[in-house]
C-alpha positions as CSV (number, residue, x, y, z in Angstrom):
1,M,26.0,-5.3,-3.2
2,P,24.6,-2.0,-2.3
3,P,22.0,-0.5,-4.7
4,A,23.3,1.9,-7.3
5,P,22.4,5.6,-6.9
6,F,19.6,7.3,-8.8
7,N,20.3,7.6,-12.5
8,D,23.4,5.3,-12.3
9,R,22.0,2.7,-14.6
10,P,22.1,2.0,-18.4
11,G,20.1,4.6,-20.3
12,S,20.2,7.1,-23.1
13,G,22.3,9.6,-21.1
14,D,20.1,12.3,-22.6
15,R,19.3,14.4,-19.5
16,I,16.1,16.5,-19.4
17,A,17.1,20.1,-19.7
18,N,14.3,21.9,-17.9
19,E,11.2,21.6,-15.8
20,T,8.7,22.5,-18.5
21,D,10.1,19.8,-20.8
22,L,9.8,17.2,-18.0
23,I,6.2,18.2,-17.1
24,Q,4.8,18.7,-20.6
25,T,6.5,15.7,-22.2
26,Y,6.1,13.1,-19.5
27,L,3.5,14.2,-16.9
28,A,0.9,16.2,-18.8
29,P,-0.3,13.2,-20.8
30,L,-1.1,11.5,-17.5
31,T,-4.0,14.0,-17.0
32,R,-5.9,12.2,-19.7
33,G,-7.2,15.5,-20.8
34,A,-9.2,16.2,-17.6
35,P,-10.5,19.7,-17.9
36,G,-9.7,20.6,-14.3
37,A,-6.0,19.7,-14.8
38,F,-5.6,22.4,-17.4
39,G,-2.8,20.5,-19.1
40,L,-0.6,21.1,-16.0
41,R,-0.2,24.7,-17.2
42,D,-1.9,26.3,-14.2
43,D,-0.8,26.7,-10.5
44,A,-3.8,24.8,-9.2
45,A,-6.4,22.2,-10.3
46,L,-10.1,22.1,-10.2
47,L,-12.2,19.1,-9.1
48,S,-16.0,19.1,-9.0
49,P,-17.5,16.4,-6.8
50,E,-20.3,14.3,-8.2
51,P,-23.7,14.9,-6.5
52,G,-24.3,12.7,-3.5
53,T,-20.6,12.0,-2.8
54,D,-18.0,13.1,-0.3
55,L,-14.4,13.7,-1.3
56,V,-11.7,11.7,0.5
57,F,-8.1,13.0,0.7
58,T,-5.0,11.2,1.7
59,S,-1.2,11.8,1.2
60,D,1.6,9.3,1.7
61,P,5.1,10.1,0.3
62,I,7.8,7.5,-0.4
63,I,11.5,8.2,-0.2
64,A,14.5,6.4,-1.6
65,G,16.4,4.5,1.1
66,V,13.3,4.4,3.3
67,H,10.4,2.9,1.1
68,F,12.4,1.8,-1.9
69,F,15.9,1.4,-3.3
70,A,17.1,4.3,-5.5
71,A,18.2,1.8,-8.1
72,D,14.8,0.1,-8.4
73,R,13.1,0.2,-11.8
74,P,11.5,3.6,-12.2
75,A,8.2,2.0,-13.3
76,D,8.1,0.0,-10.1
77,I,8.8,3.1,-8.0
78,A,6.0,5.0,-9.7
79,W,3.6,2.2,-9.2
80,K,4.3,2.0,-5.5
81,A,4.0,5.7,-5.0
82,L,0.5,5.7,-6.3
83,A,-0.5,2.3,-5.0
84,V,0.2,3.1,-1.3
85,N,-2.1,6.1,-1.5
86,A,-4.8,4.3,-3.4
87,S,-4.7,1.6,-0.6
88,D,-5.6,4.3,2.0
89,L,-8.7,5.1,-0.1
90,A,-9.5,1.4,-0.4
91,A,-9.7,1.2,3.4
92,K,-12.2,4.0,3.5
93,G,-14.5,2.4,0.9
94,A,-13.6,5.2,-1.6
95,R,-12.8,5.0,-5.3
96,P,-9.9,7.1,-6.6
97,L,-10.6,10.1,-8.8
98,A,-7.4,12.1,-9.2
99,Y,-4.0,12.7,-7.7
100,M,-1.3,15.3,-7.3
101,L,2.4,14.5,-7.6
102,N,5.3,16.2,-6.0
103,L,8.5,14.9,-7.4
104,A,11.8,15.9,-5.8
105,L,14.8,14.6,-7.8
106,P,18.4,14.5,-6.7
107,E,19.5,15.4,-10.2
108,A,17.9,16.0,-13.6
109,P,16.8,12.5,-14.8
110,D,17.6,11.1,-18.2
111,R,14.8,10.6,-20.6
112,D,14.8,6.8,-20.4
113,W,14.3,7.0,-16.6
114,M,11.6,9.6,-16.8
115,S,9.8,7.8,-19.6
116,A,9.8,4.6,-17.6
117,F,8.6,6.4,-14.5
118,A,5.7,8.0,-16.4
119,E,4.8,4.6,-17.9
120,G,4.7,3.2,-14.4
121,L,2.3,5.9,-13.3
122,K,0.2,5.4,-16.4
123,S,-0.1,1.7,-15.7
124,A,-1.0,2.3,-12.0
125,Q,-3.6,5.0,-12.6
126,E,-5.3,3.0,-15.3
127,S,-5.5,0.1,-12.9
128,F,-6.8,2.2,-10.1
129,G,-9.2,4.4,-12.1
130,C,-7.7,7.9,-11.6
131,H,-5.5,10.5,-13.3
132,L,-3.0,13.2,-12.6
133,I,-4.3,16.8,-12.0
134,G,-1.2,18.7,-10.8
135,G,1.8,18.9,-8.4
136,D,5.3,20.2,-8.6
137,T,8.8,19.1,-9.5
138,D,12.1,20.1,-7.8
139,L,15.7,19.3,-7.5
140,T,16.9,18.3,-4.0
141,P,20.2,17.7,-2.3
142,G,18.5,14.7,-0.6
143,P,17.3,11.4,-1.9
144,L,14.6,10.9,-4.5
145,S,11.3,11.7,-2.9
146,I,7.8,11.2,-4.3
147,G,4.8,12.8,-2.7
148,V,1.4,11.9,-3.8
149,T,-1.9,13.4,-2.6
150,I,-4.8,11.4,-3.9
151,V,-8.5,12.3,-4.0
152,G,-11.3,9.8,-3.9
153,A,-15.1,9.7,-3.7
154,V,-17.4,7.9,-1.4
155,P,-21.2,8.0,-1.2
156,Q,-22.3,10.6,1.2
157,G,-22.2,9.4,4.8
158,E,-20.5,6.1,4.0
159,F,-16.9,6.9,4.8
160,V,-15.4,4.1,6.9
161,R,-13.3,5.4,9.7
162,R,-10.3,3.7,11.4
163,Q,-12.1,4.0,14.8
164,G,-15.5,2.4,15.4
165,A,-14.8,-1.3,16.2
166,A,-17.0,-2.7,19.0
167,I,-16.8,-5.6,21.4
168,G,-17.6,-8.8,19.4
169,D,-16.8,-7.4,16.0
170,H,-14.9,-9.9,13.9
171,V,-11.6,-8.8,12.5
172,F,-11.1,-9.7,8.8
173,V,-8.0,-9.3,6.7
174,T,-7.7,-9.5,2.9
175,G,-5.1,-11.4,0.9
176,T,-2.0,-12.8,2.5
177,I,0.3,-11.3,5.0
178,G,4.1,-11.1,5.2
179,D,4.8,-11.3,1.5
180,S,6.2,-7.8,1.2
181,A,8.5,-8.0,4.2
182,L,9.9,-11.3,2.9
183,G,10.0,-9.7,-0.6
184,L,12.1,-6.9,0.7
185,L,14.6,-9.5,2.0
186,V,15.0,-11.2,-1.3
187,H,14.9,-8.0,-3.3
188,G,17.6,-6.3,-1.2
189,D,19.8,-9.4,-1.0
190,P,19.9,-12.0,-3.8
191,S,21.5,-14.5,-1.4
192,A,18.7,-14.2,1.2
193,L,16.3,-17.1,1.7
194,P,18.3,-19.5,-0.5
195,A,15.7,-22.4,-0.1
196,L,13.2,-20.5,-2.2
197,T,12.6,-21.3,-5.8
198,A,13.1,-18.6,-8.5
199,E,9.3,-18.4,-8.9
200,E,8.8,-17.9,-5.2
201,R,11.5,-15.3,-5.0
202,A,9.9,-13.4,-7.9
203,F,6.4,-13.6,-6.3
204,L,7.6,-12.2,-3.0
205,A,9.7,-9.4,-4.6
206,G,6.7,-8.5,-6.8
207,R,4.5,-8.2,-3.7
208,Y,7.0,-5.7,-2.2
209,L,7.6,-3.7,-5.4
210,R,4.0,-3.5,-6.7
211,P,1.3,-3.7,-4.0
212,M,-2.3,-4.0,-5.2
213,P,-4.9,-1.8,-3.4
214,R,-8.1,-3.7,-2.6
215,L,-10.3,-1.2,-4.2
216,A,-12.9,-3.7,-5.4
217,L,-13.9,-4.4,-1.8
218,G,-15.5,-0.9,-1.5
219,P,-19.2,-1.8,-1.6
220,P,-19.2,-4.6,1.1
221,L,-16.7,-2.6,3.2
222,R,-19.0,0.4,3.2
223,A,-22.1,-1.7,3.8
224,Y,-20.9,-3.9,6.7
225,A,-17.6,-2.7,8.3
226,S,-17.6,-0.7,11.5
227,A,-13.9,0.3,11.1
228,A,-11.1,-0.3,8.6
229,L,-7.5,0.6,7.7
230,D,-4.8,-0.8,5.5
231,I,-1.7,-2.6,6.7
232,S,1.3,-0.4,6.1
233,D,3.3,-0.6,9.3
234,G,2.7,-4.3,10.2
235,L,-0.1,-6.6,11.0
236,L,0.0,-6.3,14.8
237,K,0.6,-2.5,14.9
238,D,-2.3,-1.9,12.6
239,L,-4.5,-4.4,14.3
240,A,-3.9,-2.5,17.6
241,R,-4.9,0.7,15.9
242,L,-8.1,-1.0,14.6
243,A,-8.9,-2.5,18.0
244,G,-8.3,0.6,20.0
245,P,-9.0,-0.2,23.7
246,L,-10.2,-3.7,22.8
247,G,-8.1,-6.9,22.5
248,L,-7.8,-10.1,20.5
249,T,-6.3,-13.5,21.0
250,L,-4.9,-14.3,17.6
251,D,-4.1,-17.8,16.5
252,F,-1.0,-17.5,14.2
253,G,-2.5,-20.3,12.1
254,L,-5.4,-18.1,11.2
255,I,-3.1,-15.5,9.5
256,P,-3.3,-16.1,5.8
257,V,0.1,-16.6,4.2
258,S,1.0,-17.3,0.6
259,R,2.6,-20.6,-0.6
260,A,5.9,-18.8,-0.9
261,A,5.7,-17.3,2.6
262,A,4.8,-20.8,4.0
263,S,7.9,-22.2,2.4
264,V,10.0,-19.6,4.1
265,L,8.4,-20.2,7.5
266,A,8.9,-23.9,7.1
267,Q,12.6,-23.3,6.6
268,D,13.0,-20.5,9.2
269,P,10.3,-20.2,11.9
270,T,11.9,-17.1,13.3
271,L,10.6,-15.2,10.3
272,T,7.1,-15.3,11.9
273,Q,8.3,-12.0,13.2
274,A,8.3,-10.6,9.6
275,V,4.7,-11.8,9.1
276,L,3.5,-10.2,12.4
277,G,5.4,-6.9,12.1
278,G,7.1,-6.5,8.8
279,G,4.7,-4.0,7.1
280,D,4.2,-2.9,3.6
281,D,1.5,-5.5,2.9
282,Y,-1.2,-2.9,1.9
283,E,-3.9,-5.5,2.6
284,L,-7.0,-4.3,4.5
285,L,-8.0,-4.9,8.1
286,M,-11.7,-4.6,8.9
287,A,-14.0,-4.9,11.9
288,V,-17.4,-6.4,11.1
289,P,-20.3,-6.8,13.5
290,P,-21.3,-10.4,14.1
291,A,-24.7,-10.0,12.5
292,S,-23.0,-8.8,9.3
293,V,-20.3,-11.4,9.0
294,A,-22.0,-13.7,6.5
295,A,-23.2,-10.8,4.3
296,F,-19.7,-9.3,4.3
297,Q,-18.2,-12.6,3.3
298,R,-20.6,-13.0,0.4
299,G,-19.9,-9.4,-0.7
300,A,-16.2,-10.0,-0.6
301,E,-16.6,-13.2,-2.6
302,T,-18.7,-11.3,-5.2
303,A,-15.9,-8.7,-5.4
304,G,-13.3,-11.3,-5.9
305,I,-11.3,-10.4,-2.8
306,P,-10.2,-13.2,-0.5
307,V,-10.9,-12.3,3.2
308,H,-10.0,-14.3,6.4
309,D,-11.6,-14.1,9.8
310,L,-8.9,-13.6,12.5
311,G,-11.3,-13.7,15.5
312,A,-13.6,-11.5,17.6
313,L,-12.6,-8.4,19.6
314,Q,-13.0,-8.6,23.3
315,E,-12.7,-6.2,26.2
316,N,-10.3,-6.5,29.1
317,I,-7.8,-8.7,27.3
318,P,-4.5,-7.7,25.5
319,L,-3.6,-8.2,21.9
320,R,-1.6,-11.5,21.8
321,V,-0.6,-14.2,19.4
322,L,-0.6,-17.9,20.1
323,D,1.2,-20.7,18.1
324,S,-0.4,-24.0,17.1
325,D,-0.2,-25.5,20.6
326,G,-1.6,-22.4,22.3
327,T,1.8,-21.1,23.5
328,P,2.1,-17.3,23.4
329,I,4.5,-16.0,20.7
330,E,6.9,-13.4,22.0
331,V,6.8,-10.6,19.6
332,S,10.1,-8.8,19.0
333,R,8.8,-6.7,16.1
334,F,5.4,-5.1,16.7
335,G,5.6,-2.9,13.5
336,Y,7.4,-0.2,11.7
337,D,7.9,3.3,13.1
338,H,9.7,6.1,11.2
339,F,11.1,7.5,14.5
340,S,12.3,4.2,15.9
341,R,15.0,2.6,13.8
């Protein structure tokens, strides 16, 4: 059945009457009393960088019907809105400091919805180590839209760019790949992937709804990676971005998958396409020079972040994927593009 529209769910029915009430009741507490947020009563915020650090800025909005279902739990929507931005900072080796929130609502929310949304933000910002400092709220004739601009800090001169990978660099990926794309399938359609257990379905849906930025990897990432980015649009698409003019022969068996995803692939091998190009994993891809591989792996282990070596970048070869017997896999879904539906 199609997802219900925003606010069409059980709740108090007590709609928020005005913008000031919404901001001061539900959002101002998320500033955690930060002096530069001014209790969300000013038109701008003030942030003073710590000595010896550079500030890192990124912004990644999420929109109902594109990045989430309008009927998703508001706490999950809020978590995802902040998490996808914190993930961009994680790929730069930065730690989150503060964020700004632009909330465009299709109608005035009821208090239950807004309270749950604020609680989701609170949980996420406590997990990621940041707080709210400002933003705006509006009503829109369009779908629910949440714009976050997050600010992080990195030691001066240690910002890790997306470009910079060199011939021979090893490509590492964190965590497991494909869970979110498969989670979208089971979350959007309860009848999808019927062979999965209830536990496996819940795991995959949770990976889609609440991605976890790999912020703990910051120190070894800054120390050893020549380039990095997070996987938002699909493993292959983001791997091509990391590789630039270089190429890689990728053995599909080296791609880390969860037990739940492995169960799916055993039942339906065509879903390898979801692993290769599904997107929304928010894991990190990194290029690491050969001389630094062992030290990077030790640093990742110390940080508690699993990393997997996908192979070394080469020149004059394309990016291609081979199955277990060395046969090239024809890729039908390279990755997600907002302008190609």
